[in-house]
C-alpha positions in Angstrom: 126.9 187.5 -87.4 124.3 189.1 -85.8 124.5 191.1 -82.2 122.7 193.6 -81.1 123.9 197.5 -82.2 126.5 199.2 -80.4 125.0 202.6 -81.1 120.7 202.3 -81.1 118.5 201.4 -83.9 117.3 202.7 -87.0 116.0 202.2 -90.3 117.8 203.4 -92.9 115.8 206.3 -95.0 114.3 204.9 -98.4 115.0 200.8 -97.1 112.4 198.1 -97.1 109.8 197.9 -94.7 110.8 194.0 -93.6 114.3 194.0 -92.8 116.7 196.2 -90.5 118.9 197.6 -92.7 122.6 199.3 -91.6 122.6 200.7 -88.3 124.1 204.6 -87.6 126.5 203.0 -85.2 129.1 200.0 -85.0 127.9 196.9 -87.3 126.1 194.0 -85.5 129.7 192.1 -85.4 132.6 191.3 -87.2 133.2 192.6 -90.1 129.7 194.4 -89.8 129.0 197.6 -91.5 126.6 199.9 -89.9 125.1 203.4 -92.1 124.3 203.0 -95.7 126.4 204.8 -97.6 125.3 207.1 -100.3 123.0 205.6 -102.9 123.9 206.4 -106.4 121.3 208.7 -108.6 119.3 206.0 -111.3 121.0 206.5 -114.7 119.0 208.5 -117.4 117.0 206.2 -120.0 119.5 207.7 -122.9 122.3 206.7 -120.6 121.5 203.6 -119.4 120.9 202.7 -123.2 124.8 203.8 -124.0 126.2 201.6 -121.3 124.2 198.8 -123.2 125.0 199.7 -126.6 129.0 200.0 -125.3 128.3 196.0 -124.8 126.8 195.1 -127.9 129.9 196.6 -129.7 131.4 193.6 -128.2 129.9 191.8 -130.7 130.7 193.9 -134.0 131.3 190.9 -135.9 128.2 189.2 -135.8 125.6 192.2 -135.4 127.2 193.2 -138.8 126.5 189.6 -140.2 123.3 189.8 -138.5 122.6 193.6 -140.7 123.2 191.8 -143.6 121.0 189.2 -143.0 118.1 192.0 -142.3 118.7 194.1 -145.3 118.2 190.6 -147.5 115.3 189.9 -145.6 114.2 194.0 -145.7 115.1 193.6 -149.8 112.7 190.2 -149.8 109.8 191.8 -147.7 110.0 195.2 -150.4 109.9 193.1 -153.1 107.0 190.8 -151.8 103.9 193.7 -152.4 105.4 194.8 -155.6 105.3 191.5 -157.2 101.7 191.8 -155.7 100.9 195.0 -157.7 102.6 192.6 -160.9 100.0 189.9 -159.8 96.8 192.3 -159.2 98.2 193.8 -162.7 98.1 190.8 -164.3 94.6 189.5 -163.4 92.8 193.0 -163.9 95.1 193.3 -167.6 91.9 194.4 -170.3 93.6 192.1 -172.2 92.7 188.7 -170.3 94.9 186.9 -167.3 98.1 186.9 -168.3 98.9 182.9 -166.5 102.4 182.8 -167.7 103.3 186.2 -165.9 101.1 185.4 -162.8 103.2 181.6 -162.7 106.3 183.1 -162.2 104.9 186.1 -160.0 103.7 183.2 -157.6 106.7 181.2 -158.2 109.0 184.6 -156.8 106.3 185.3 -154.5 106.8 181.9 -152.8 110.5 181.4 -152.8 111.0 185.4 -151.4 108.5 184.4 -148.7 110.8 181.1 -147.9 113.9 183.0 -148.0 112.7 185.5 -145.9 111.4 182.9 -143.2 115.4 181.4 -143.2 116.8 184.7 -142.6 114.5 185.5 -139.5 115.6 182.1 -138.7 119.4 183.1 -138.6 118.5 186.3 -137.3 116.9 184.8 -134.3 119.5 182.7 -134.0 122.5 184.4 -133.7 121.2 187.2 -131.7 120.0 184.6 -129.1 123.8 183.9 -128.5 124.9 187.5 -128.6 122.3 188.2 -126.1 123.5 184.8 -124.0 127.1 186.4 -124.1 126.2 189.7 -123.6 124.5 188.8 -120.7 127.0 186.4 -118.9 129.2 188.9 -119.2 127.3 191.5 -117.9 126.2 188.8 -115.1 130.5 188.1 -114.3 131.1 191.8 -114.3 128.7 192.3 -111.8 129.2 189.3 -109.5 133.2 190.4 -109.5 131.9 193.9 -108.8 130.4 192.5 -105.9 133.4 190.8 -104.5 135.3 194.3 -104.6 132.2 196.2 -103.0 133.0 196.6 -99.0 131.0 195.4 -96.2 129.1 198.1 -95.6 127.0 197.8 -99.3 125.7 194.0 -98.3 124.6 194.9 -94.4 123.0 198.2 -95.6 120.6 195.8 -98.2 118.8 192.9 -97.5 120.8 189.9 -99.5 117.6 189.3 -101.5 117.1 192.3 -103.1 121.5 191.8 -103.9 120.5 188.7 -105.3 117.3 190.3 -107.7 119.9 192.6 -109.1 122.4 189.4 -110.2 119.3 187.0 -111.5 116.1 189.2 -112.2 117.3 192.5 -113.2 120.2 190.8 -115.6 117.0 188.3 -117.1 115.5 191.4 -118.1 118.2 193.1 -119.4 118.5 189.9 -121.5 115.0 189.8 -123.0 115.4 192.9 -123.8 118.8 192.7 -125.8 117.1 189.3 -127.7 114.4 190.6 -128.6 114.8 194.5 -129.0 117.8 194.2 -131.2 116.9 192.8 -134.1 113.5 194.6 -134.0 115.2 197.6 -133.5 117.5 197.2 -136.6 114.6 195.9 -138.9 112.0 198.0 -137.7 113.9 201.1 -138.9 115.1 199.3 -142.1 111.7 198.3 -142.8 110.3 201.6 -142.2 112.6 203.2 -144.3 112.8 201.0 -147.2 108.9 200.8 -147.4 109.0 205.0 -147.4 111.4 205.3 -150.1 108.7 202.8 -152.5 105.8 204.6 -151.7 107.3 207.6 -152.7 108.4 205.8 -155.8 104.5 204.4 -156.2 103.0 207.9 -155.3 104.2 210.8 -153.1 100.2 211.7 -153.0 99.5 207.9 -151.1 102.5 208.5 -149.1 101.0 212.2 -147.5 98.0 210.3 -146.3 100.2 207.3 -145.4 101.9 209.7 -142.9 99.3 211.8 -141.2 99.1 208.9 -138.7 103.0 209.0 -137.4 102.6 212.3 -135.5 99.7 210.3 -133.5 101.7 207.3 -132.9 104.4 209.4 -132.0 102.9 211.2 -129.0 101.0 207.9 -128.2 104.0 206.0 -127.4 105.9 209.1 -125.6 102.9 209.6 -123.4 102.4 205.6 -122.9 106.1 205.6 -122.3 106.6 208.1 -119.9 104.0 206.5 -117.3 105.2 202.8 -118.0 109.0 203.7 -117.3 108.4 204.9 -114.1 106.1 201.8 -113.4 108.7 199.5 -114.8 110.9 200.5 -112.3 109.5 200.3 -109.2 108.2 197.3 -110.1 111.9 195.9 -110.6 112.5 197.2 -106.8 109.1 195.9 -105.4 110.8 193.0 -106.5 114.0 193.3 -105.6 112.1 194.2 -101.6 110.0 191.0 -102.0 113.1 188.4 -102.6 114.8 189.9 -99.6 112.1 189.2 -97.3 111.7 185.7 -98.8 115.7 184.9 -98.0 115.4 186.6 -94.8 112.2 184.7 -93.7 113.4 181.6 -94.9 117.2 182.0 -93.5 115.6 182.8 -90.0 112.4 180.4 -90.6 113.9 178.6 -87.3 113.5 181.9 -85.0 110.2 182.9 -87.5 108.8 179.2 -85.9 110.4 179.9 -82.2 108.6 183.5 -81.8 105.4 181.9 -83.4 105.8 184.4 -86.0 104.3 182.3 -89.2 101.1 185.0 -89.5 102.8 188.1 -89.2 105.9 187.0 -92.1 102.8 186.2 -94.1 101.3 189.6 -93.2 104.8 191.4 -94.2 105.0 189.0 -97.3 101.6 189.8 -98.5 102.0 193.4 -97.7 105.0 193.6 -100.1 103.8 191.2 -102.6 100.4 193.3 -102.8 102.8 196.4 -103.6 104.1 194.5 -106.2 101.2 193.3 -107.7 98.9 197.0 -108.2 102.4 198.3 -109.9 103.1 195.7 -112.0 99.2 195.6 -112.6 99.3 199.6 -113.8 102.4 198.8 -115.7 100.6 196.2 -117.3 97.4 197.9 -118.0 99.4 201.4 -119.5 101.0 199.2 -121.5 98.1 197.4 -122.9 96.7 200.5 -124.2 99.3 200.6 -126.7 98.5 198.1 -129.0 95.0 198.5 -129.3 95.1 202.4 -129.9 97.8 201.5 -132.4 95.7 199.3 -133.9 92.9 202.1 -134.3 95.7 204.7 -135.6 96.9 201.9 -138.0 93.1 201.5 -139.7 93.0 205.4 -139.6 95.5 205.1 -141.8 94.6 202.4 -144.4 91.2 204.5 -144.6 93.2 207.4 -145.5 95.0 205.4 -148.2 92.1 203.6 -149.2 90.2 206.8 -149.7 92.4 208.9 -151.4 93.8 205.7 -153.8 90.4 205.3 -154.8 90.0 209.0 -155.5 93.2 208.6 -157.7 92.2 205.2 -159.6 89.0 206.9 -160.1 91.0 209.8 -162.2 93.0 207.2 -164.2 96.4 208.6 -162.0 97.3 205.6 -160.6 96.4 201.4 -161.6 94.6 199.2 -159.3 97.8 196.9 -158.8 99.5 200.3 -157.6 96.9 201.0 -155.0 97.7 197.1 -153.6 101.3 197.5 -153.5 100.9 200.6 -152.1 98.8 199.1 -149.4 100.9 196.5 -148.3 103.8 198.4 -148.2 101.9 200.7 -145.8 101.5 197.9 -143.9 105.1 197.4 -143.9 105.5 201.0 -143.0 103.2 201.0 -139.6 103.7 197.7 -138.3 107.0 198.6 -137.5 106.0 201.9 -136.0 103.7 200.0 -133.9 106.4 197.3 -133.2 109.1 200.0 -132.0 105.9 202.0 -129.8 105.2 198.7 -128.5 108.9 197.8 -128.2 109.3 200.5 -125.6 107.4 198.5 -122.5 110.1 195.7 -123.2 112.5 198.5 -123.7 111.4 200.0 -120.1 111.5 196.8 -118.1 115.0 195.9 -119.6 116.4 199.6 -119.1 114.9 199.6 -115.4 116.7 196.2 -114.7 120.0 197.4 -116.6 119.9 200.6 -114.3 119.5 198.8 -110.9 122.4 196.5 -112.1 124.6 199.6 -113.3 124.3 201.4 -110.0 126.0 198.5 -108.7 128.4 198.4 -111.1 129.0 202.4 -110.1 129.3 201.7 -106.4 132.5 202.8 -105.0 134.7 199.8 -104.2 137.1 199.7 -101.6 140.0 201.7 -101.8 142.5 201.1 -103.6 146.3 199.9 -102.0 148.6 202.4 -102.0 151.2 202.5 -105.0 154.4 200.6 -104.1 152.5 199.0 -101.0 154.5 196.3 -99.7 153.3 192.6 -99.3 153.5 191.0 -95.3 154.7 188.5 -95.5 155.9 186.1 -92.0 154.2 189.0 -90.2 155.2 189.0 -86.6 152.3 190.5 -85.4 153.6 193.7 -83.6 150.3 195.7 -83.4 150.4 199.7 -82.4 147.3 201.4 -82.1 147.6 205.1 -81.8 145.5 207.8 -80.9 143.5 205.9 -83.2 139.5 207.3 -84.1 136.9 206.5 -85.9 132.6 206.3 -87.0 130.8 204.3 -89.1 129.0 207.8 -89.5 131.2 211.0 -89.0 127.9 211.8 -86.6 128.5 208.8 -84.2 131.7 208.5 -83.1 132.8 204.8 -81.9 136.4 205.2 -80.7 138.1 208.2 -79.8 141.9 208.1 -79.0 142.5 205.1 -78.8 146.2 203.9 -78.2 147.8 200.5 -77.2 150.8 198.0 -78.0 150.1 194.4 -78.2 153.2 193.0 -78.7 154.7 190.0 -80.7 153.1 187.1 -80.0 150.8 188.3 -77.0 147.1 187.9 -76.1 145.2 191.0 -75.7 141.3 190.5 -74.6 138.7 192.9 -75.5 136.0 193.1 -72.9 132.9 195.8 -72.6 129.7 196.4 -72.8 127.7 195.9 -76.2 128.5 199.0 -78.7 131.4 199.8 -76.7 133.7 199.4 -79.4 135.7 196.1 -79.0 134.7 194.9 -82.6 135.3 198.1 -84.1 138.9 197.7 -83.4 139.2 194.5 -85.0 137.9 195.4 -87.8 140.3 198.3 -88.4 142.7 195.9 -87.9 141.8 194.0 -90.8 141.1 197.2 -93.0 137.5 196.8 -93.5 137.5 200.3 -92.8 140.3 202.7 -92.5 140.5 204.8 -89.1 139.0 208.5 -89.6 142.0 209.8 -87.2 145.3 208.4 -85.6 147.3 205.2 -87.5 147.6 201.8 -86.8 151.1 199.8 -87.6 151.4 196.4 -87.6 155.9 195.2 -87.7 156.2 199.0 -87.4 154.1 199.8 -90.6 150.9 202.1 -90.8 148.9 198.7 -92.3 147.4 201.3 -95.1 150.9 200.9 -96.4 150.9 197.2 -96.7 148.7 195.5 -99.8 145.2 194.4 -98.6 145.2 190.9 -99.7 148.6 190.4 -98.1 147.3 192.0 -95.0 144.4 189.6 -94.7 146.1 186.5 -95.3 147.9 187.2 -92.2 144.6 187.2 -89.9 142.8 184.2 -89.0 139.2 185.3 -87.6 137.1 182.8 -85.5 133.4 184.1 -85.8 130.4 183.6 -83.3 128.5 181.8 -86.0 130.5 179.9 -88.7 129.7 180.2 -92.3 130.3 176.9 -94.1 129.7 176.8 -97.5 127.4 174.0 -99.5 130.3 171.1 -100.0 131.8 168.7 -98.4 133.4 168.8 -94.9 136.7 168.7 -96.8 136.2 171.4 -99.2 135.0 173.9 -96.1 138.5 173.0 -94.1 140.8 173.8 -96.8 138.9 176.7 -97.4 141.6 178.1 -95.0 144.8 177.1 -97.5 143.5 175.5 -100.7 146.8 173.8 -101.5 146.5 171.9 -98.0 147.0 168.4 -98.2 144.3 165.6 -96.7 147.2 165.2 -93.9 147.2 168.6 -92.8 143.2 168.9 -93.2 143.4 166.0 -90.7 146.1 167.3 -88.6 143.9 170.7 -87.9 140.6 168.6 -87.3 142.3 166.6 -84.9 143.6 170.0 -83.1 140.2 171.4 -83.4 138.6 168.3 -82.0 136.6 168.0 -84.8 137.8 164.9 -85.8 136.0 162.8 -83.2 132.6 163.8 -84.8 133.9 163.6 -88.5 135.1 160.2 -88.1 131.9 159.3 -86.9 129.9 159.9 -90.0 129.5 157.2 -93.3 131.8 159.9 -95.0 133.7 161.5 -92.8 135.5 164.1 -94.8 133.7 163.4 -97.7 130.8 164.2 -96.4 128.4 167.3 -97.9 127.1 169.9 -96.2 124.1 171.4 -96.7 124.2 175.6 -97.1 125.7 177.3 -93.8 125.8 173.7 -93.1 122.6 172.6 -91.8 122.8 169.4 -91.2 125.6 169.7 -88.3 125.0 171.0 -84.8 126.0 174.7 -84.7 129.0 173.3 -82.5 129.7 171.0 -84.6 129.6 173.9 -87.4 132.3 176.1 -84.8 134.6 173.1 -84.4 135.0 173.3 -88.5 135.5 177.0 -88.2 138.4 176.8 -85.8 139.7 173.9 -87.9 139.4 176.0 -91.1 141.6 179.1 -88.9 143.9 176.0 -87.8 144.9 174.7 -91.6 145.7 178.4 -92.4 148.3 179.5 -89.4 147.9 183.0 -89.3 150.4 185.0 -87.8 147.3 187.4 -86.3 144.4 185.7 -84.4 140.8 187.3 -83.7 138.7 185.3 -81.9 135.3 186.5 -81.2 133.1 184.5 -78.7 134.9 181.4 -80.6 133.5 179.6 -78.2 130.4 180.4 -76.7 128.0 178.0 -78.7 129.8 175.1 -77.8 129.4 172.9 -74.7 131.4 173.7 -71.7 132.8 169.7 -72.0 133.8 170.6 -75.5 135.2 174.0 -75.0 137.6 172.8 -72.7 139.0 170.5 -75.4 138.7 173.9 -77.6 140.2 176.2 -74.8 143.3 174.0 -75.2 143.4 173.4 -78.8 142.9 177.7 -79.1 145.8 178.4 -76.4 148.2 175.7 -78.7 147.3 178.0 -81.6 147.4 181.1 -80.3 151.0 180.0 -78.6 153.8 182.5 -80.3 151.2 184.1 -82.5 149.5 187.3 -81.6 145.7 187.4 -80.8 142.4 189.2 -80.0 140.1 187.8 -78.0 136.6 189.2 -77.7 134.6 187.8 -75.2 132.0 188.3 -72.9 131.8 185.1 -70.4 135.1 186.8 -68.7 135.8 182.8 -67.5 137.4 182.5 -71.1 140.6 185.0 -70.6 142.0 185.0 -67.7 144.8 183.6 -69.0 145.2 186.9 -72.0 148.5 188.4 -71.0 146.5 191.6 -71.1 142.9 192.8 -70.8 141.6 195.9 -71.8 138.1 197.3 -71.0 136.4 199.2 -73.9 133.6 202.1 -73.0 132.3 204.7 -74.3 135.2 204.2 -77.5 137.9 204.2 -75.1 139.9 201.8 -73.1 138.8 202.4 -69.6 141.1 200.0 -68.0 143.5 197.3 -69.1 145.9 194.8 -67.2 146.2 191.3 -67.0 143.2 189.5 -64.7 144.7 189.4 -61.1 146.2 193.5 -61.5 142.0 194.5 -62.6 140.9 192.5 -60.2 143.4 193.7 -57.6 142.2 197.6 -59.2 138.2 196.5 -58.0 137.4 199.1 -61.1 134.9 198.6 -63.6 136.5 194.5 -64.7 135.8 193.9 -60.9 132.3 194.6 -61.1 131.9 193.0 -64.4 133.5 189.5 -62.9 132.0 190.3 -59.7 128.4 190.3 -61.5 129.2 187.4 -63.9 130.6 185.8 -61.0 127.5 185.8 -58.7 125.4 184.8 -61.8 126.8 181.6 -61.5 126.7 181.6 -58.0 129.7 182.2 -56.0 131.8 185.2 -55.5 134.7 186.7 -56.8 138.1 187.3 -55.0 140.9 189.7 -55.6 
């Protein structure tokens, strides 16, 4: 819900330039927090890898099978160069070509390479399944975490940025797991196996081959140190871009109404250009790696060739041994290069995993107290006792607020924007906990109730009703999923929504687009009221509930709301004073406190703040107010 901020407006530090973030004071509407909470520091590279490995640990059996396949594949790969050496010696034998041996070797080589291909296919197939399950598990954990986070988290961040963590960042993790896990295991096996075979064939040639290892290490370390920061920044910029896109599309009507298309494009270009620059630098730096590794690899092969030639001339080794050794050295160097290059993919995946884990590490809503009671069949007797609160410690919103709302009474909250009206109902529903004092419902501190049962006792109608993609039936029954069709129809009738619903071709089965975009704002509001009516809550909160409805419809809705409010404790936030004249009590909130309270007639007779508000509003309508 969007309203002016109650305590001034500023950008939260560290947030994107393209969207306004958290506010230092009261939120922009019911349940909307202000001020960004503490930012969790990014996890270390090794720490993130360990957390990802814990997810892999859930697939131990399948990973063990894959590891066995890798061992078989490695053994076959190590057998190939040996057979090549035997074949070379069979041809170079001074007694002539040994065709029988050569035939056997060729058949063995073909069988080995076919088996190696089959093993590789099975590894990839199984690893794809493992990666899909791990990412699905991580995405489920992330989405479940989002349901448990306080509202302050979401209002201090663009929606698109949050969605980017759930989509783009998790996809990066998926690519990293599927591509890097088997590559890492097979690379290590190949390096160790090739090194052992090289040492068996010729320790001298092995030393010549190992001369390139320090060069590979320092090159990979230098480049990945650069690309790590760049890939992390790339993911952050992608989140900002998604945030801007989501915000612009959601507010496209406002963008067009104010002719801000060019500005929206300019803002997009600004963020997109930054993403392009960071992504380009990341790709350029990562692109340096393979060519330089190739140069280092060729240096190694040259060293092996020269050393092998000297040893062969002196009769220490045969030509077949040199051929086998070169093949082994390639099998040794190639995994080193692959592992070094893999760090680029790994850096991108770790950057995405870090951002996902940052969400998982966010502080959730406080747990219910041990032994918390369930609030069932609430009477709705509400007492605020010296309540103080601020969304930020340095910006107090409420100070020493005390009042009693008896069960079944109606209490209207009026006052200027930023006075603290919405904050009162935010505290009442425990979207936030009080900083000082206490709030009691039916004689018990509301913190002693379970949060779920507390909120089930409330029905909330906001100024801007949110409807989910689905049918009208689904949206009304959202307030009570097990409701019958008769209850649903009755709720729609009482909310004065049945008239327009029955005129639709599919009636209650009409499919709504996102947020009911195919309905008028007034029709969406009627469905929101019907959704609350079907839930039949004990306590009602009406936040400018009829402000989006035309005057004629408002009269019908007021009648329906009065019927709904009968016997229930109600809190009504309103700026149009004519809508709350029948409230049992009207409280004028200003500067974080109650400056006046009483019935409509009593406050007019007092000729105080409420009288002035009513007088100004009445004059605006072209009349005069009377006490």
